[in-house]
Structure formats: C-alpha cells, structure tokens
NUKEMI-698299 format. One line per 8 residues: their letters; for each residue x, y, z of N, C-alpha, C. Coordinates in steps of 0.1 Angstrom, whole numbers. Example, Ala and Ser with C-alpha at 12.3 -4.5 7.8 and 13.67 -1.06 7.14 Angstrom:
# residues 2
AS	132 -57 78 123 -45 78 132 -33 78  128 -22 71 137 -11 71 129 0 79
***
This chain:
# residues 523
XXXXXXXX	-706 414 197 -703 401 190 -691 403 181  -690 414 175 -678 417 166 -666 418 174  -667 425 186 -655 426 195 -650 413 200  -660 404 203 -656 391 208 -649 383 197  -654 384 184 -647 378 173 -633 383 171  -632 396 172 -619 403 170 -609 398 181  -614 397 193 -605 392 204 -600 378 202  -610 370 197 -606 356 194 -595 355 184
XXXXXXXX	-596 363 173 -586 363 163 -572 368 168  -572 378 177 -560 383 183 -553 372 191  -562 365 199 -556 354 207 -550 343 198  -557 339 187 -551 329 178 -538 333 172  -538 346 168 -526 352 161 -514 352 171  -517 356 184 -507 356 194 -501 342 197  -510 332 197 -506 318 199 -497 313 188  -499 318 176 -491 313 165 -477 320 165
XXXXXXXX	-477 333 169 -464 341 169 -456 337 181  -461 334 192 -454 332 204 -443 322 203  -446 310 197 -435 300 196 -423 304 188  -427 312 177 -416 317 168 -407 326 176  -413 335 184 -406 345 191 -397 338 202  -403 327 208 -395 319 217 -383 313 211  -385 308 199 -374 301 192 -363 311 189  -367 323 184 -357 334 181 -350 338 193
XXXXXXXX	-357 338 204 -351 343 217 -341 334 223  -341 321 219 -332 311 224 -318 314 221  -309 316 230 -295 319 227 -288 306 221  -278 309 213 -271 298 207 -263 290 218  -262 277 216 -255 269 226 -240 273 225  -234 275 236 -220 279 237 -211 268 231  -201 272 223 -192 262 217 -184 255 228  -182 242 227 -173 235 237 -159 237 233
XXXXXXXX	-151 242 243 -137 244 242 -129 233 248  -120 227 240 -112 216 245 -104 220 258  -104 211 268 -96 214 280 -81 213 277  -77 205 267 -63 204 263 -61 212 250  -49 217 249 -45 224 237 -44 214 225  -50 217 214 -49 208 202 -44 217 190  -40 210 180 -36 216 168 -47 218 157  -60 217 162 -71 216 153 -71 228 143
XXXXXXXX	-70 240 149 -70 252 141 -59 253 131  -47 250 136 -35 250 128 -35 240 116  -40 228 119 -41 218 108 -52 221 98  -64 223 104 -76 224 95 -75 237 86  -68 247 91 -66 259 82 -59 257 70  -51 245 69 -43 242 57 -51 233 48  -63 229 52 -71 219 44 -83 226 37  -90 219 29 -101 224 21 -114 219 26
XXXXXXXX	-122 227 33 -135 222 38 -145 222 27  -156 215 29 -167 216 19 -167 205 9  -157 196 9 -156 185 0 -162 172 5  -158 161 -1 -164 148 3 -156 141 13  -145 147 18 -136 140 28 -129 151 36  -130 150 49 -123 160 58 -119 152 71  -107 152 74 -103 144 86 -92 152 94  -94 152 107 -84 157 116 -82 147 127
XXXXXXXX	-69 145 131 -66 136 142 -55 143 150  -59 146 162 -49 152 172 -41 141 178  -28 142 177 -19 132 182 -10 136 194  -12 148 198 -3 153 209 -4 145 222  -17 141 225 -18 133 238 -12 120 237  -11 114 225 -5 101 223 10 102 223  16 112 217 30 112 213 39 120 222  33 130 229 42 139 238 48 130 249
XXXXXXXX	60 132 251 68 125 262 67 110 260  66 105 247 65 91 244 78 84 248  90 91 247 102 84 250 104 81 265  98 90 273 99 87 288 89 77 292  78 76 285 68 66 288 73 52 285  83 50 277 89 37 274 94 31 287  98 40 297 103 35 310 93 26 317  80 30 316 70 22 323 68 9 316
XXXXXXXX	70 9 303 69 -4 296 81 -13 300  93 -7 301 105 -14 306 102 -21 319  96 -13 328 94 -18 342 84 -30 342  74 -30 333 65 -41 332 72 -53 327  81 -52 317 88 -63 312 98 -69 322  103 -60 330 113 -65 341 106 -73 351  93 -72 353 85 -79 363 81 -93 358  84 -96 345 81 -109 340 88 -120 347
XXXXXXXX	81 -131 350 88 -142 358 98 -149 348  108 -155 355 117 -164 348 125 -157 336  127 -144 339 135 -136 329 150 -137 332  157 -144 323 171 -146 325 179 -133 324  191 -134 330 200 -122 330 203 -118 315  206 -127 307 209 -124 293 197 -117 286  185 -123 288 174 -117 282 171 -103 288  173 -102 301 171 -89 307 181 -78 301
XXXXXXXX	193 -82 298 203 -73 293 199 -69 279  194 -79 271 190 -75 257 177 -67 257  169 -69 267 156 -61 268 160 -47 272  170 -45 280 174 -31 284 180 -24 271  188 -31 264 193 -25 251 182 -22 242  172 -30 240 161 -28 231 153 -16 235  151 -14 248 143 -2 253 152 10 252  165 9 254 174 21 252 173 25 237
XXXXXXXX	173 16 228 173 19 214 160 25 210  149 20 216 135 25 213 134 39 218  138 42 230 138 55 236 146 65 228  158 61 223 167 69 216 160 73 202  155 63 195 149 65 182 137 75 183  128 73 194 117 82 195 121 96 198  131 97 207 136 111 211 143 118 199  152 111 192 159 117 181 152 119 168
XXXXXXXX	141 111 166 134 112 153 125 124 152  120 129 164 111 140 164 97 136 162  94 123 164 80 118 163 72 124 174  78 128 185 70 134 196 65 148 193  71 153 182 66 167 178 54 166 169  50 154 164 38 154 156 26 157 165  19 169 161 8 173 169 -5 171 163  -5 167 150 -18 164 144 -16 159 130
XXXXXXXX	-27 152 124 -27 148 111 -40 152 104  -39 158 92 -51 163 85 -51 158 71  -64 156 66 -66 152 52 -79 158 47  -79 161 34 -91 167 29 -91 164 14  -103 164 8 -105 162 -6 -117 169 -11  -116 177 -22 -127 184 -27 -127 184 -42  -138 182 -49 -139 182 -63 -138 196 -69  -127 199 -76 -125 213 -81 -131 214 -95
XXXXXXXX	-133 203 -102 -140 203 -114 -144 188 -116  -153 186 -126 -159 173 -128 -148 162 -130  -147 153 -121 -138 142 -122 -123 145 -118  -121 157 -111 -108 161 -107 -109 166 -92  -101 159 -83 -101 162 -69 -88 168 -64  -90 179 -56 -78 184 -49 -77 177 -36  -66 170 -34 -63 162 -22 -52 168 -14  -53 169 -1 -43 175 8 -41 166 20
XXXXXXXX	-28 166 24 -24 158 36 -14 166 43  -15 167 57 -6 174 65 -2 166 77  11 164 79 17 159 91 23 171 99  16 175 109 18 188 115 28 188 127  36 198 128 43 201 140 43 217 142  44 221 154 44 236 156 57 242 151  57 254 147 69 261 142 80 260 152  92 257 147 104 256 155 106 243 162
XXXXXXXX	97 233 159 99 220 166 103 208 157  105 211 144 108 200 134 123 198 133  129 195 144 144 193 144 148 178 143  139 169 145 143 155 145 147 150 131  153 139 130 158 134 117 146 130 109  134 127 115 122 123 107 119 135 98  119 147 103 116 159 96 127 163 86  139 162 90 150 166 82 151 156 69
XXXXXXXX	148 144 71 148 135 60 137 138 49  127 146 53 117 150 44 123 161 34  135 166 37 141 176 28 143 189 36  150 198 30 152 211 35 142 221 31  146 233 26 137 243 21 131 238 8  118 240 6 113 237 -8 120 244 -19  121 238 -30 129 244 -41 122 241 -54  127 247 -65 121 245 -78 122 230 -82
XXXXXXXX	111 225 -87 111 211 -91 117 208 -104  131 208 -104 138 207 -116 137 193 -123  133 183 -115 131 170 -121 120 170 -132  110 179 -131 100 180 -141 106 183 -155  118 190 -155 124 194 -168 130 183 -175  131 171 -169 137 159 -175 127 150 -181  114 152 -179 104 143 -182 99 144 -196  100 133 -204 95 133 -218 80 134 -218
XXXXXXXX	74 137 -230 60 139 -231 52 126 -228  59 114 -231 52 102 -229 55 95 -216  59 104 -206 61 99 -192 48 93 -187  48 81 -182 37 75 -176 37 75 -161  49 74 -155 50 74 -141 64 81 -137  63 90 -128 76 97 -123 75 100 -108  86 97 -101 87 100 -87 101 106 -85  101 118 -80 113 125 -76 112 129 -61
XXXXXXXX	124 128 -54 123 131 -40 137 136 -36  137 144 -25 150 147 -18 153 136 -9  166 132 -8 170 122 1 185 125 5  186 128 18 200 132 23 206 119 28  213 112 20 220 99 24 231 101 34  239 112 33 249 114 44 242 115 57  231 123 58 223 124 70 218 111 75  212 103 66 207 90 69 218 81 75
XXXXXXXX	230 81 69 241 73 73 246 77 87  246 90 89 250 96 102 241 92 113  228 93 110 217 89 120 218 74 123  220 66 113 221 51 115 233 48 124  245 54 121 257 52 130 254 56 144  248 68 146 245 73 159 236 64 167  225 59 161 215 51 168 220 37 171  228 32 162 234 18 164 244 19 176
XXXXXXXX	252 30 176 262 32 187 255 33 200  244 40 201 237 42 213 229 29 217  226 21 208 219 8 211 227 -1 219  241 -1 217 250 -10 223 247 -25 220  241 -27 208 240 -41 203 252 -44 196  260 -54 201 273 -57 194 271 -62 180  260 -70 178 258 -76 164 255 -65 154  246 -55 158 243 -44 149 255 -35 146
XXXXXXXX	263 -33 157 276 -25 155 285 -32 146  287 -45 148 296 -53 139 292 -53 125  279 -54 122 274 -53 108 277 -40 102  274 -29 110 276 -16 105 291 -13 102  300 -19 111 314 -17 109 319 -24 96  313 -35 93 318 -43 81 312 -38 68  301 -31 69 294 -27 57 303 -18 47  309 -8 52 318 0 43 329 -8 37
XXXXXXXX	335 -17 45 346 -25 39 341 -35 29  330 -41 31 324 -50 21 320 -42 8  315 -30 10 311 -22 -2 324 -19 -10  334 -15 -3 347 -11 -10 353 -23 -17  352 -35 -10 358 -47 -16 350 -50 -29  337 -48 -29 329 -52 -41 330 -42 -52  331 -29 -49 330 -19 -59 344 -12 -62  353 -14 -53 366 -7 -53 364 9 -53
XXXXXXXX	355 13 -45 352 27 -43 351 29 -28  355 41 -23 355 44 -9 340 47 -6  335 42 5 322 43 10 318 58 12  327 65 20 324 79 22 324 88 10  333 84 1 334 91 -12 322 90 -20  316 78 -21 303 76 -28 292 84 -21  291 82 -8 280 89 -1 281 104 -3  292 110 -2 294 124 -4 293 129 -18
XXXXXXXX	294 120 -28 292 124 -42 278 126 -46  269 121 -38 254 122 -41 249 135 -37  241 141 -46 236 154 -44 223 156 -37  217 145 -32 205 146 -24 192 146 -31  191 142 -44 179 141 -51 179 129 -60  168 122 -60 167 110 -68 154 109 -76  154 104 -88 141 103 -96 140 91 -103  128 86 -105 125 74 -113 115 77 -123
XXXXXXXX	118 74 -136 109 77 -147 105 65 -155  92 63 -158 88 52 -166 80 59 -178  84 55 -190 77 60 -202 70 49 -209  59 52 -216 52 42 -223 49 48 -237  54 41 -247 53 46 -261 42 39 -268  31 46 -270 19 41 -276 20 38 -291  30 43 -297 33 41 -311 39 27 -314  43 20 -303 49 7 -305 45 -2 -294
XXXXXXXX	35 -10 -297 30 -20 -287 39 -33 -287  43 -37 -276 52 -49 -275 46 -60 -266  48 -73 -270 43 -84 -262 51 -85 -249  44 -87 -238 51 -89 -225 46 -103 -220  55 -112 -217 51 -125 -212 46 -124 -197  34 -130 -194 29 -131 -181 26 -146 -179  24 -150 -166 20 -164 -163 7 -167 -171  -1 -157 -173 -14 -160 -180 -12 -160 -195
XXXXXXXX	0 -157 -200 2 -156 -215 7 -142 -219  8 -140 -232 13 -127 -237 3 -116 -236  8 -104 -233 -1 -92 -233 6 -81 -240  -1 -74 -248 5 -63 -256 3 -50 -248  14 -43 -245 14 -30 -239 22 -20 -246  20 -7 -244 30 3 -250 44 0 -245  54 2 -254 67 -1 -251 72 7 -239  77 1 -229 82 8 -217 96 12 -218
XXXXXXXX	100 23 -211 114 27 -210 116 32 -195  127 29 -190 130 32 -176 142 40 -175  142 50 -166 153 60 -164 154 63 -149  166 62 -144 169 66 -130 178 79 -131  173 89 -124 180 102 -124 185 105 -110  198 108 -109 205 110 -96 212 123 -96  209 132 -87 217 144 -86 231 141 -80  242 146 -85 255 143 -80 263 155 -78
XXXXXXXX	273 154 -70 283 164 -67 296 162 -76  298 150 -80 310 147 -89 307 134 -96  317 130 -104 315 118 -113 321 105 -107  321 104 -94 328 92 -88 322 79 -93  309 78 -93 302 66 -97 304 63 -112  302 73 -120 303 71 -135 317 67 -138  327 73 -132 341 70 -136 344 56 -132  339 51 -121 342 37 -117 335 27 -127
XXXXXXXX	323 30 -131 316 21 -140 322 22 -154  327 34 -158 333 36 -171 346 28 -171  353 27 -161 366 19 -160 363 4 -163  352 -1 -158 349 -15 -160 343 -17 -175  335 -7 -179 330 -9 -193 340 -8 -204  351 -1 -201 362 0 -211 368 -14 -214  366 -23 -206 371 -37 -208 363 -44 -218  352 -39 -222 343 -45 -231 343 -37 -244
XXXXXXXX	347 -43 -255 349 -36 -268 336 -33 -274  325 -39 -270 312 -36 -276 305 -24 -270  311 -18 -260 305 -6 -254 306 6 -264  295 13 -265 294 25 -274 297 37 -266  306 45 -271 310 58 -264 301 69 -271  293 76 -262 284 86 -268 287 100 -262  300 103 -260 303 117 -255 300 128 -265  294 138 -259 291 150 -268 285 161 -259
XXXXXXXX	289 173 -263 284 186 -256 284 185 -241  295 181 -235 295 181 -220 289 169 -214  284 159 -222 277 147 -217 286 135 -220  289 127 -210 296 115 -211 286 103 -210  286 95 -220 275 84 -221 281 71 -226  278 60 -219 282 47 -223 270 38 -225  269 31 -236 258 22 -239 263 8 -242  256 -2 -236 260 -16 -237 249 -23 -245
XXXXXXXX	251 -26 -258 241 -33 -266 238 -47 -261  226 -51 -261 222 -65 -257 221 -74 -269  230 -84 -271 230 -92 -283 219 -102 -283  207 -98 -281 196 -108 -282 184 -101 -288  176 -108 -297 164 -102 -303 153 -100 -292  151 -88 -289 140 -85 -279 130 -76 -285  118 -77 -280 107 -68 -285 109 -54 -279  116 -53 -268 118 -40 -261 132 -35 -265
XXXXXXXX	133 -22 -267 145 -16 -270 154 -15 -257  162 -26 -255 170 -27 -243 185 -25 -246  190 -14 -242 204 -10 -244 208 -3 -232  212 -10 -221 215 -4 -208 226 8 -210  223 19 -204 231 31 -206 233 38 -193  245 44 -192 249 52 -181 255 65 -186  251 76 -181 255 89 -186 256 99 -175  265 109 -177 266 120 -167 268 133 -174
XXXXXXXX	262 144 -168 263 157 -173 254 167 -166  258 179 -165 249 189 -159 246 187 -144  255 179 -137 253 176 -123 243 165 -120  241 157 -130 232 145 -128 238 133 -134  234 121 -128 238 108 -133 226 101 -138  226 96 -150 215 89 -157 218 75 -159  209 66 -155 210 52 -157 197 48 -164  197 44 -177 185 41 -185 185 28 -191
XXXXXXXX	173 24 -195 171 11 -202 176 11 -216  178 24 -221 184 25 -234 190 39 -235  198 41 -245 204 54 -248 193 64 -253  183 58 -259 172 67 -265 165 75 -254  162 68 -243 154 75 -232 163 85 -226  176 83 -225 185 93 -219 186 105 -228  187 103 -241 188 114 -251 175 121 -251  164 114 -250 151 121 -251 149 130 -238
XXXXXXXX	153 125 -227 152 133 -215 161 145 -215  173 144 -220 182 155 -221 177 165 -232  171 160 -242 165 169 -253 154 178 -247  146 172 -238 135 179 -231 141 190 -222  152 186 -215 158 195 -205 164 207 -213  169 205 -224 176 216 -232 165 224 -240  153 220 -240 143 227 -248 142 223 -262  149 213 -266 148 208 -280 136 200 -283
XXXXXXXX	130 194 -273 118 187 -275 107 191 -264  95 190 -268 84 193 -258 84 182 -248  82 185 -235 82 175 -225 68 173 -219  68 167 -207 55 164 -200 48 177 -197  55 187 -193 49 199 -189 41 206 -200  43 202 -212 36 208 -223 23 201 -227  21 189 -221 9 181 -224 -3 186 -217  -15 184 -223 -28 189 -218 -31 181 -205
XXXXXXXX	-27 169 -204 -30 161 -192 -23 167 -180  -10 170 -181 -2 175 -170 -7 189 -167  -10 197 -176 -15 211 -174 -28 210 -165  -36 201 -168 -49 200 -161 -46 195 -147  -37 185 -145 -34 180 -132 -26 189 -123  -18 198 -129 -10 206 -121 -16 220 -118  -28 223 -122 -34 236 -119 -36 237 -104  -31 248 -98 -32 251 -84 -23 244 -75
XXXXXXXX	-13 236 -81 -4 228 -73 9 237 -71  16 237 -60 28 244 -58 39 241 -68  46 251 -72 57 248 -82 70 247 -75  70 247 -62 82 244 -54 79 233 -44  88 225 -41 86 214 -31 99 206 -29  97 195 -22 108 186 -19 107 172 -26  95 170 -31 92 157 -39 79 159 -47  79 151 -57 66 151 -65 64 137 -71
XXXXXXXX	52 135 -75 49 122 -81 38 125 -92  39 117 -103 30 119 -114 26 105 -119  14 103 -122 9 91 -128 -1 95 -139  1 90 -151 -7 93 -163 -19 83 -164  -29 87 -171 -41 79 -173 -37 66 -181  -27 67 -190 -22 56 -197 -16 46 -188  -9 50 -178 -3 41 -169 -14 33 -161  -24 41 -157 -35 34 -150 -42 24 -158
XXXXXXXX	-44 27 -171 -51 18 -180 -43 5 -182  -30 7 -184 -21 -4 -186 -20 -13 -174  -20 -8 -162 -20 -16 -150 -33 -23 -149  -44 -17 -152 -57 -23 -151 -58 -34 -161  -52 -33 -173 -53 -43 -183 -45 -55 -178  -33 -53 -172 -25 -65 -167 -33 -72 -156  -39 -64 -147 -46 -70 -136 -58 -78 -141  -65 -73 -151 -76 -80 -157 -72 -93 -162
XXXXXXXX	-61 -94 -169 -56 -106 -175 -52 -116 -165  -45 -111 -154 -40 -120 -144 -52 -126 -137  -62 -118 -133 -74 -123 -126 -82 -133 -135  -83 -130 -148 -89 -139 -157 -82 -152 -158  -69 -152 -158 -61 -164 -158 -63 -173 -146  -64 -166 -134 -66 -173 -122 -80 -180 -122  -90 -174 -129 -103 -180 -130 -103 -192 -138  -95 -192 -149 -94 -203 -158 -86 -215 -152
XXXXXXXX	-78 -211 -142 -70 -222 -135 -77 -228 -123  -90 -225 -122 -98 -232 -111 -102 -223 -100  -99 -210 -101 -105 -201 -90 -120 -200 -92  -126 -198 -80 -141 -196 -80 -145 -185 -90  -153 -188 -100 -157 -177 -109 -163 -165 -102  -171 -167 -91 -177 -156 -84 -166 -147 -78  -156 -153 -73 -144 -146 -67 -138 -138 -78  -135 -144 -89 -128 -137 -100 -137 -125 -105
XXXXXXXX	-150 -127 -106 -159 -116 -110 -158 -105 -100  -158 -108 -87 -158 -98 -77 -145 -90 -78  -134 -97 -79 -121 -91 -80 -120 -82 -93  -126 -87 -104 -126 -79 -116 -134 -66 -114  -146 -67 -107 -154 -55 -105 -147 -45 -96  -138 -50 -86 -131 -41 -77 -121 -33 -85  -114 -38 -95 -104 -31 -102 -110 -24 -115  -123 -27 -118 -129 -21 -130 -133 -7 -127
XXXXXXXX	-124 2 -122 -127 16 -120 -120 23 -131  -123 36 -132 -116 44 -143 -102 45 -139  -93 46 -149 -79 46 -146 -75 59 -138  -67 57 -128 -63 68 -119 -52 75 -126  -53 89 -125 -41 97 -129 -40 108 -119  -28 112 -116 -26 121 -105 -13 128 -106  -12 140 -99 0 147 -98 0 154 -84  11 152 -76 11 157 -62 25 162 -59
XXXXXXXX	26 172 -51 39 178 -46 39 178 -31  51 174 -26 53 173 -11 62 184 -7  59 191 4 67 202 9 71 200 23  83 204 27 87 205 41 85 219 45  75 222 53 72 236 57 75 238 72  74 251 77 75 254 91 64 247 99  54 243 93 43 236 100 42 221 98  53 216 92 53 201 90 54 197 76
XXXXXXXX	52 184 73 53 179 59 39 179 53  38 186 42 25 187 35 25 182 21  14 176 17 13 171 3 0 177 -3  2 183 -15 -10 189 -22 -10 182 -36  -21 177 -40 -22 171 -53 -36 171 -60  -36 169 -73 -49 167 -80 -49 153 -85  -61 147 -85 -62 133 -89 -76 131 -94  -77 120 -102 -90 116 -107 -98 108 -96
XXXXXXXX	-91 105 -85 -97 98 -74 -97 107 -62  -107 107 -54 -108 114 -41 -99 107 -31  -94 115 -22 -86 109 -11 -95 99 -3  -108 102 -3 -117 93 4 -116 79 -1  -115 77 -14 -114 64 -20 -101 57 -15  -90 65 -15 -77 60 -11 -77 56 3  -84 62 12 -84 59 26 -95 49 30  -107 52 24 -119 44 29 -121 31 20
XXXXXXXX	-117 32 7 -119 20 -1 -112 8 4  -99 9 8 -92 -3 13 -98 -8 26  -104 1 34 -110 -4 46 -123 -12 43  -129 -9 32 -141 -17 28 -137 -29 19  -127 -26 10 -124 -36 0 -116 -48 6  -107 -45 15 -99 -56 21 -108 -66 28  -116 -61 38 -125 -71 44 -135 -78 34  -139 -70 24 -148 -76 14 -141 -87 6
XXXXXXXX	-128 -84 2 -121 -94 -6 -118 -106 3  -115 -104 16 -113 -116 24 -126 -124 26  -137 -116 27 -150 -124 28 -153 -131 15  -150 -125 4 -153 -131 -9 -144 -144 -11  -133 -144 -5 -124 -156 -5 -128 -166 5  -130 -161 18 -132 -169 29 -146 -176 29  -156 -169 26 -170 -174 27 -172 -186 18  -168 -185 5 -170 -198 -3 -161 -209 2
XXXXXXXX	-149 -206 6 -141 -217 11 -146 -223 24  -153 -214 33 -159 -219 45 -171 -228 41  -179 -224 32 -190 -232 28 -185 -245 22  -174 -245 14 -169 -257 8 -164 -266 19  -156 -260 29 -151 -268 40 -162 -274 48  -173 -266 50 -184 -272 58 -190 -284 51  -192 -282 38 -198 -293 30 -189 -306 30  -175 -304 29 -166 -315 30 -167 -322 44
XXXXXXXX	-168 -313 54 -169 -319 68 -182 -327 69  -193 -322 64 -205 -330 64 -204 -343 56  -197 -343 45 -195 -354 37 -187 -365 44  -177 -360 51 -168 -370 59 -176 -376 70  -185 -368 77 -193 -373 88 -202 -384 83  -208 -381 71 -217 -391 65 -210 -404 62  -198 -403 56 -190 -415 52 -187 -423 65  -184 -416 76 -181 -423 88 -193 -430 93
XXXXXXXX	-205 -424 91 -218 -431 95 -220 -444 87  -217 -443 74 -218 -455 65 -208 -466 69  -196 -462 74 -187 -472 79 -192 -479 91  -198 -471 100 -204 -477 112 -216 -486 109  -224 -482 100 -236 -491 96 -230 -504 90  -220 -503 81 -215 -515 74 -209 -524 85  -201 -518 94 -195 -527 105 -206 -533 113  -216 -526 117 -227 -532 125 -234 -543 117
XXXXXXXX	-236 -541 104 -242 -551 96 -234 -564 95  -221 -562 94 -212 -574 94 -212 -582 107  -212 -574 118 -213 -580 131 -226 -587 133  -237 -581 129 -250 -588 130 -250 -601 122  -245 -601 110 -245 -613 102 -236 -624 108  -225 -620 114 -216 -629 120 -222 -636 132  -229 -628 141 -234 -634 153 -247 -642 150  -254 -638 139 -267 -645 137 -267 -654 125
XXXXXXXX	-255 -657 120 -254 -667 109 -261 -663 96  -260 -650 93 -267 -645 81 -258 -646 69  -264 -647 57 -257 -648 45 -256 -634 37  -249 -633 26 -247 -621 19 -260 -615 14  -270 -623 11 -282 -618 6 -292 -613 16  -289 -616 29 -299 -612 39 -298 -597 42  -310 -591 44 -310 -576 46 -315 -573 60  -307 -567 69 -311 -563 82 -320 -551 82
XXXXXXXX	-327 -549 93 -334 -536 95 -326 -527 105  -331 -515 106 -325 -506 116 -325 -511 130  -336 -517 133 -338 -523 147 -328 -535 149  -325 -542 138 -315 -553 139 -301 -548 142  -298 -536 137 -284 -531 138 -282 -522 151  -293 -518 157 -291 -509 168 -282 -514 179  -283 -527 183 -275 -532 194 -260 -531 190  -256 -530 178 -242 -530 174 -237 -516 171
XXXXXXXX	-245 -506 172 -241 -493 169 -236 -485 181  -242 -488 193 -237 -482 205 -240 -467 205  -252 -463 200 -255 -448 199 -267 -444 207  -269 -451 218 -280 -447 228 -293 -447 221  -296 -457 213 -309 -458 207 -312 -450 195  -301 -443 189 -303 -434 178 -296 -440 166  -303 -442 155 -297 -446 142 -290 -434 136  -278 -437 130 -271 -426 124 -279 -419 113
XXXXXXXX	-277 -406 111 -284 -398 101 -274 -389 93  -277 -387 81 -268 -379 73 -269 -364 77  -258 -357 79 -258 -342 83 -265 -334 73  -265 -338 60 -271 -330 49 -285 -335 46  -291 -344 54 -304 -348 52 -306 -359 42  -295 -366 39 -296 -378 30 -303 -390 36  -308 -399 28 -315 -411 32 -306 -423 31  -304 -430 42 -296 -442 41 -303 -454 37
XXXXXXXX	-297 -462 28 -302 -476 24 -292 -486 30  -297 -494 39 -288 -504 46 -283 -514 36  -291 -520 28 -287 -530 18 -285 -544 24  -281 -553 16 -279 -567 20 -265 -567 26  -262 -579 33 -249 -581 40 -238 -580 30  -239 -585 18 -228 -584 9 -227 -571 1  -235 -561 5 -235 -548 -2 -231 -537 8  -225 -526 3 -222 -515 12 -234 -506 13
XXXXXXXX	-236 -501 25 -247 -491 27 -245 -479 18  -256 -472 15 -255 -460 6 -263 -448 12  -259 -436 7 -267 -424 10 -272 -418 -2  -283 -411 -1 -290 -405 -13 -283 -393 -18  -274 -387 -10 -266 -375 -14 -255 -379 -23  -253 -373 -35 -242 -376 -44 -229 -373 -37  -219 -383 -39 -206 -381 -33 -205 -387 -19  -216 -389 -12 -216 -395 1 -216 -410 -1
XXX	-205 -416 -2 -204 -431 -4 -191 -436 1  -191 -449 5 -179 -455 9 -170 -458 -3  -157 -457 -1 -148 -460 -13 -149 -475 -16
***
C-alpha cells in the first residue's frame, strides 16, 4: 500500500515537472531577417532605447532611383488626352527640373529616419533625430547646405544671460546661389531664367552694391537672438488690449569676411546728422535714435567688429552681447538653466537653438489673452476653453545642437517636452481642434437647416389656408382644420410636421400659423 502511494506521488510530480521541461526545451524562434538591406542598425545605434518614444523609418525603398522613376510619371502625363503641344513642352521642362533637383539634391541618399526620446531626469528629456545616409554618400546640395565639418559653437559666446530665444546656423549662401543658377539653367524655363538674370541688377540698383561682392562678403553663419528683461515690464498692444511682458530686445548676428555691407549702410547714415557714432576698440557702431516716446528701448543699431556684423534693436543689446563675448559680463552659458539644458549635448555642431522657460511662459501668456479675447468677441465658450486647455501646459524650454556627420544630419537636444509630444500631440491636437470647431458649427448649421425647413412648412400652411378661404368664401375669423387644408398642400396625404418636433397651430385665416419651437416663425 505504501509502495502504491509512493508511485502515485512520483507520477503526480512527473506530471507537474514535464510541462516545465518542455517549455525550457523549446528553442527560441529565429529572428526574421529583412530580405532587403536597411539602415536599421546604423540609425538605431545613434538613438536612445528605453525611453517613451522610439521611431525608425527606412526610406531606401522609396527614394533610391527616384530621379529615374520620374520618367514613368512623365509617360503617364504624356498619355493624357487633349494635351496641347505647348502644355506638353512645359510638362517636359517641369519633369526635367524635377529629375534634376532630385538627382543633384542627394535626397536619394536618405536611407532612413530615426527619432528617440528618453527622460534623463525628472522633467528633462534627451531628444534625438537622425536623417541618415551611408558614409561617402552625402554629396548632394541638400547635405552640403546643412554645413561642413562640425565646429565650435562660437555663437553661444555672444548670448547675454537674459537670452530668451536664440537660433544660430551655418548657411552657405554662395553655394545656394550657385545651386539655384544651375537648376534654373537646366530647367530651360525662360521665365525663371529671366527672373534670375534680372535679380542681381535689381539688387545693385536698389542698394548700389555688387551682388557677387555682397554674397562673397558673408561668412556662412547667421544668428538671431531675442532677449527678455524681467526687470522692466512694458505694455505691448494686442487686438485684445494691452499686455505687459518683459522688455524685448532683438539682435541679428552675421559672420562676415569683410565690411561691405556695413560700409554701404554707413555711407547712407552719414547723411543724417542725428546718427550716433560709437566707434571704439576695433568696433564700428552707428545708432539711429527714434524721436518718439516708446515703452521699448528702440534705437536701431548696426555695428561691425571681430569678423561679425551686428544689427540690433538698440545699441544696448549690441554692447551687452560684445561684453559677454569679451568676458566682461556673464552670459547665457553661466546660467543654471542653460547648464541644466546643455548637459550631455555636443559642444561642436553646425547649428543650435535655445529657448528659455521665460520665453515659453511669455508666449503662453499672449496666447491665453488672445484666446480669451476671441471668446469675448463671440467665439463659442466651449471652444475657447478647449483651446485654453490645449496651451495650458508647462512652458517649454529646450537646447539642441545640429551636426552634419559622416552618417547624415543629426540633432541632439534636451527639453522639458518629450519628442513624443512634438510628434504625436499635433496628430491628436489638430484633428481635435478641428472637431472642436467643426462639431458645434455642424450642430448649429443643422439646427438652422431645421428652422428653415419649419418656416417653409409654415409658409405652405399659410398659402393653403388662404387658398381654402378664397375658394370657400371664408372670412378672417374662420379657422380651418388639417383635413380642410390637405387638398391645397399637395403632399400625398401628409400634413407638414416640424423637423424638431414642434406642434403647429393653424390659426384663423387672418392669422399666420405658428410652431411651438422658439424661433420657428414666419417673419
């Protein structure tokens, strides 16, 4: 008996263990290998896995040999009926231009697109973007316009501590002009060629400067700086009324090879005796005071020095920027906000962008007032509330650097917003916003349509009532029934009814018929 009990226990134990052993023995499913070569490994190795957003899109199958595939599109257009010779000639030129742009731009070399976002600390996300090409294939003008070799981001050295927004980028204008000339010449569009031929002459006539001289005087780097001074709030007029914001200052920074542009502007400014000459320590500066009482410090200024041209809203912002460059004043790089945003970001690149939290708050404040004003001017309150909730997020602040690498154009940045919000939120918000606008308007339009249909019914009833009175010798005080009016309505034995369920009162001959729904009445 004990042996039988022991045997039963062994059988039960074996039954429990067997499935586990079977599961362990199952070999892993073999990984599926793409039949076509993709850039998945090359792209994803540059991204950060494990975050809240990770995207790869292989584009080789779409874009390879795209220029030759335009020939099949051309053939389909040529088979269109009733295509005149003139239109056929223009169509050929258009396809020639399209094929040339695709071939010369290097767009066919885009082998993949990747994006990722991961939270590196509470409320701070590392966002990455890569437009990939294989090494040795980025020769088209699309890639060259992204910049050459990454370099030290000297534009950061000009930014005052109160910088709210800054964008610096490499831009090879001589290359852009050369590409434009080449593509227009290949297009054989006489109108485009004529416009391009006239452009330099018109520029020279307006500025008294040689086109090529100006193009070649530019050093290939441009920057835009917006400062906000919280110590001085100024009123800004908006359609919705005045709004107080930190005093703004604007500065354009252009790297130059010589002083061609400044010298030409200086020649014109010398004709005005009010211009202030601010030359000092290798800097040439001209300021034009504005003879109007303004809340903002507006004193348009142009200056040149150290290989850069400065155009500012005031001489103060130019001097402040140069003081930061020389180390006389602490700049943006010394602030706690920038240090937090720039951690782990490359210190070399071809472009960078910066947005402070103050800028985000100021923009949100303006948006809020504009939306509120729209609500008071008759916008649906529900729509205004929805729009307000859409923008009522924490103020975005971010810093990102773009690099032109041997693997393509890459952007690395830190932001208070995940890249998922920047990509997915518009996909949700735009349809939602359209729905918020369209649905109430649709409901309103439907109600108006029903009202109009009801009013037409009342007109028919009134006309039938008058016809009944005329043919039967009735007076104004006589009241017909529905049965009395049916022969004059011509509605196949059906008396009109209100689309919204209202009740009709026929009334006497001398009275207009009515509906129980407010607003449904004859004028």
